[in-house]
Backbone as numpy.savetxt, mean C-alpha at the origin, in Angstrom:
# Nx Ny Nz CAx CAy CAz Cx Cy Cz
13.17 4.17 -6.71 13.68 4.63 -5.21 14.54 3.49 -4.98
15.68 4.21 -4.24 16.11 3.35 -3.60 16.43 3.28 -2.09
16.57 2.33 -1.10 16.37 2.33 -0.11 14.96 2.15 0.88
15.11 2.53 1.87 13.32 2.55 2.15 13.38 3.27 3.58
12.10 3.58 3.66 11.68 4.41 4.98 10.95 3.89 5.96
11.10 3.42 6.86 9.96 2.69 7.98 9.47 4.02 8.85
8.13 3.86 8.53 7.50 5.22 9.55 6.46 4.01 10.57
6.87 3.70 11.61 5.95 3.24 12.56 5.03 4.10 13.00
3.68 2.93 13.51 2.32 3.75 14.17 2.16 4.63 13.07
2.19 4.58 11.96 1.43 5.59 11.45 -0.05 5.45 11.03
-0.54 6.63 11.13 -2.17 6.51 11.29 -1.99 6.48 9.89
-3.16 6.10 8.85 -3.67 6.02 7.41 -4.44 7.25 7.39
-4.00 7.79 5.85 -4.74 9.02 5.65 -6.59 8.73 5.17
-7.55 9.45 5.29 -8.71 8.71 5.12 -8.69 8.02 4.29
-8.11 8.33 2.88 -8.26 7.62 1.85 -7.70 5.74 1.80
-6.44 5.96 2.77 -5.75 4.68 2.98 -6.64 4.08 4.15
-7.52 4.45 4.93 -8.18 3.97 6.08 -9.40 3.13 5.22
-9.99 4.10 3.93 -11.29 3.71 3.74 -11.34 2.25 2.47
-9.62 2.61 1.69 -9.35 1.49 1.17 -8.95 0.03 2.01
-8.33 0.38 2.94 -8.10 -1.03 4.25 -9.55 -1.50 4.11
-10.36 -0.47 5.02 -11.75 -1.34 5.43 -12.56 -2.11 3.79
-12.51 -1.61 2.95 -12.54 -1.86 1.49 -12.12 -3.66 1.43
-10.96 -3.61 1.62 -10.10 -4.88 1.38 -10.32 -5.86 2.51
-10.68 -5.61 3.73 -10.87 -6.29 5.20 -12.10 -6.70 4.97
-13.02 -5.91 4.30 -14.32 -6.72 3.97 -14.57 -7.83 3.21
-13.78 -7.64 1.93 -14.25 -8.57 1.10 -13.27 -10.04 0.91
-12.16 -9.32 2.17 -11.23 -10.92 2.70 -12.30 -11.50 3.69
-12.71 -10.74 4.49 -14.37 -11.37 5.53 -15.05 -12.42 4.65
-15.75 -11.50 3.56 -16.41 -12.39 2.93 -16.26 -13.65 2.61
-14.71 -13.39 1.81 -14.09 -14.90 1.58 -13.77 -15.77 2.60
-14.13 -15.32 3.71 -13.57 -16.31 4.90 -12.14 -16.43 5.40
-12.00 -15.21 4.95 -10.11 -14.86 5.04 -9.87 -14.33 6.43
-10.93 -14.03 7.34 -10.51 -13.22 8.53 -11.82 -13.81 9.60
-11.37 -14.18 10.40 -9.46 -13.16 11.08 -8.78 -14.34 11.07
-7.68 -13.95 11.11 -6.15 -14.27 10.60 -5.89 -15.39 11.64
-5.76 -16.66 11.22 -5.24 -17.51 12.25 -3.73 -16.97 12.59
-3.54 -17.28 14.18 -2.12 -16.55 14.99 -0.99 -17.24 13.87
0.20 -16.15 13.56 1.12 -16.71 13.11 1.30 -16.85 11.52
-0.03 -16.57 11.01 -0.49 -16.38 9.53 -0.75 -14.81 9.22
-0.44 -14.40 8.00 -0.47 -13.26 7.74 -1.17 -13.14 6.11
-1.97 -12.55 5.95 -2.58 -12.66 4.74 -2.53 -11.43 3.97
-1.74 -11.11 2.67 -0.94 -9.95 1.91 -1.88 -9.87 0.69
-2.37 -8.74 0.81 -3.53 -8.29 0.02 -3.24 -6.89 -0.92
-2.99 -7.04 -1.91 -2.64 -5.71 -2.91 -4.27 -4.88 -3.22
-3.48 -3.64 -3.18 -5.01 -2.98 -3.55 -5.34 -3.15 -4.28
-4.05 -2.90 -5.82 -5.14 -3.26 -6.93 -3.81 -4.47 -7.60
-4.08 -5.67 -7.68 -3.65 -7.08 -8.29 -2.58 -6.52 -9.21
-1.26 -7.11 -9.85 -0.80 -7.11 -10.89 0.12 -8.00 -11.06
0.85 -8.04 -12.11 1.88 -8.92 -11.97 2.90 -8.30 -12.67
3.94 -8.42 -12.15 5.46 -7.73 -12.41 5.50 -7.23 -13.76
5.85 -6.13 -14.43 5.81 -5.44 -15.66 4.73 -5.00 -16.16
3.67 -5.61 -15.63 2.18 -4.90 -16.26 2.08 -3.61 -15.78
1.70 -2.82 -16.85 1.07 -1.60 -16.66 0.54 -1.05 -14.89
0.01 -2.28 -14.74 -0.61 -2.05 -13.68 0.19 -1.57 -12.39
1.17 -2.05 -12.44 2.69 -2.41 -11.50 3.42 -0.83 -11.23
2.68 -0.07 -11.75 3.64 1.25 -11.81 2.46 2.19 -11.66
1.27 1.72 -11.28 0.56 2.97 -11.45 0.05 2.87 -10.10
-0.05 4.39 -9.52 -0.40 4.73 -8.28 -1.91 4.44 -7.93
-1.49 3.66 -6.49 -3.18 3.24 -5.90 -3.88 4.37 -5.76
-3.60 5.53 -5.50 -4.49 6.24 -5.38 -4.60 7.33 -6.28
-4.39 7.60 -6.52 -4.48 8.52 -8.56 -4.57 8.25 -9.25
-4.14 6.75 -9.47 -3.85 6.17 -10.79 -3.31 6.33 -11.74
-2.31 7.37 -11.50 -1.44 7.84 -12.78 -0.50 6.61 -12.45
-0.19 6.34 -13.71 1.21 5.42 -14.69 2.54 6.61 -14.31
2.99 5.74 -13.64 4.64 6.16 -13.34 5.59 5.78 -14.09
6.21 6.08 -14.93 7.21 6.12 -16.29 8.44 5.10 -15.14
8.91 4.29 -15.99 10.61 3.31 -15.05 11.35 4.43 -15.20
11.81 4.74 -14.29 13.21 5.49 -14.12 12.55 6.97 -13.48
10.90 6.93 -13.24 10.84 8.47 -12.39 10.55 7.57 -11.00
10.62 8.62 -9.84 9.79 7.71 -8.27 8.84 7.33 -8.25
8.96 6.08 -7.68 7.20 5.08 -7.38 7.53 4.65 -6.02
6.91 4.22 -5.26 7.21 4.29 -4.03 5.86 2.97 -3.36
6.95 2.17 -3.46 5.67 0.76 -3.07 5.70 0.56 -1.50
5.06 0.17 -1.17 4.28 0.67 0.29 3.64 -0.83 0.94
3.64 -0.98 2.45 3.09 -1.99 3.00 2.10 -0.99 4.32
1.06 -1.46 4.38 0.55 -1.13 5.45 -0.36 -2.36 6.16
-0.62 -2.18 7.63 -0.92 -3.53 8.34 -2.26 -2.32 9.07
-3.46 -3.02 8.48 -4.56 -2.32 9.08 -4.75 -3.06 10.65
-5.02 -4.57 10.59 -5.09 -5.27 11.57 -3.92 -5.98 11.63
-3.88 -6.96 12.95 -2.76 -7.87 13.22 -3.18 -9.04 12.08
-2.20 -9.41 11.14 -2.31 -10.53 10.32 -2.55 -10.09 8.82
-2.41 -8.83 8.85 -3.18 -8.52 7.30 -2.19 -7.15 7.09
-1.85 -7.33 5.55 -0.74 -6.50 5.37 -1.26 -6.43 3.68
-1.48 -5.09 4.02 -1.82 -4.45 2.47 -0.70 -4.26 1.62
-0.50 -4.40 0.39 0.57 -3.85 -0.63 0.23 -2.24 -1.60
1.07 -1.74 -2.01 0.60 -1.04 -2.92 1.53 0.26 -3.38
1.65 0.72 -3.81 2.53 1.74 -4.75 1.74 3.26 -4.99
2.76 4.24 -4.84 2.26 5.64 -4.86 3.14 6.69 -5.35
2.65 7.21 -6.30 3.30 8.42 -7.41 3.92 9.27 -6.30
5.01 10.14 -6.58 5.38 11.21 -5.92 4.51 11.82 -5.21
3.43 12.57 -5.93 2.33 13.65 -5.53 1.50 12.93 -4.23
1.46 11.86 -4.40 0.66 10.78 -3.47 1.06 10.77 -2.42
2.65 10.05 -2.47 3.43 9.53 -1.25 3.95 10.79 -0.03
3.61 11.92 -0.75 3.88 13.65 0.25 2.27 13.98 1.08
1.31 13.25 0.17 -0.15 13.70 1.48 -0.04 12.42 1.84
0.03 10.91 1.79 -0.02 10.34 2.78 0.91 10.25 4.07
2.31 10.77 3.29 3.47 10.63 4.23 4.22 11.94 4.56
3.74 13.03 4.73 4.07 14.22 4.55 5.81 14.18 5.33
5.90 13.77 6.13 7.12 14.58 6.98 8.01 13.45 6.08
7.83 12.26 5.19 9.33 11.40 5.46 9.10 11.26 3.53
8.07 12.21 3.08 8.14 12.00 1.36 9.36 12.00 0.69
9.72 11.03 -0.12 11.36 11.28 -1.14 12.34 9.90 0.24
11.97 10.36 1.42 13.45 10.19 2.24 13.66 8.86 2.41
14.91 8.30 2.43 15.34 7.18 2.34 16.69 6.87 3.14
16.28 5.60 3.77 17.13 5.51 4.90 17.94 3.95 4.37
C-alpha cells in the first residue's frame, strides 16, 4: 500500500472493539493502565518481528498476505494513551472501513 488514509472518530467494528477490550484487560493486568499523562502504550494485536510471516498476516481473518499484494497496516486508539497496531487484508479492511477501503491520500 502506498500513501495513507486517516479516518478520524472511527467507531470500531464489533471485532475491533472486542480485540481492544481484550488487549486493554491484559495491559491492566500487567499494571500498564491507566497510562500516565504524555505517555503512550503501543500494543500490537498479534506481535511480530519485521519479515516474519505474522507481520503480513491479517489480524482479523488470519490470512497471510503475499508480498506485493495489498496489506493495510493500521493504528486504533480505543482510549487515551493506548495505540493498538495491526494489519488487515483487502477483504477485512473493507469490512472495517467500508467507505475508505483501498483509498490512499
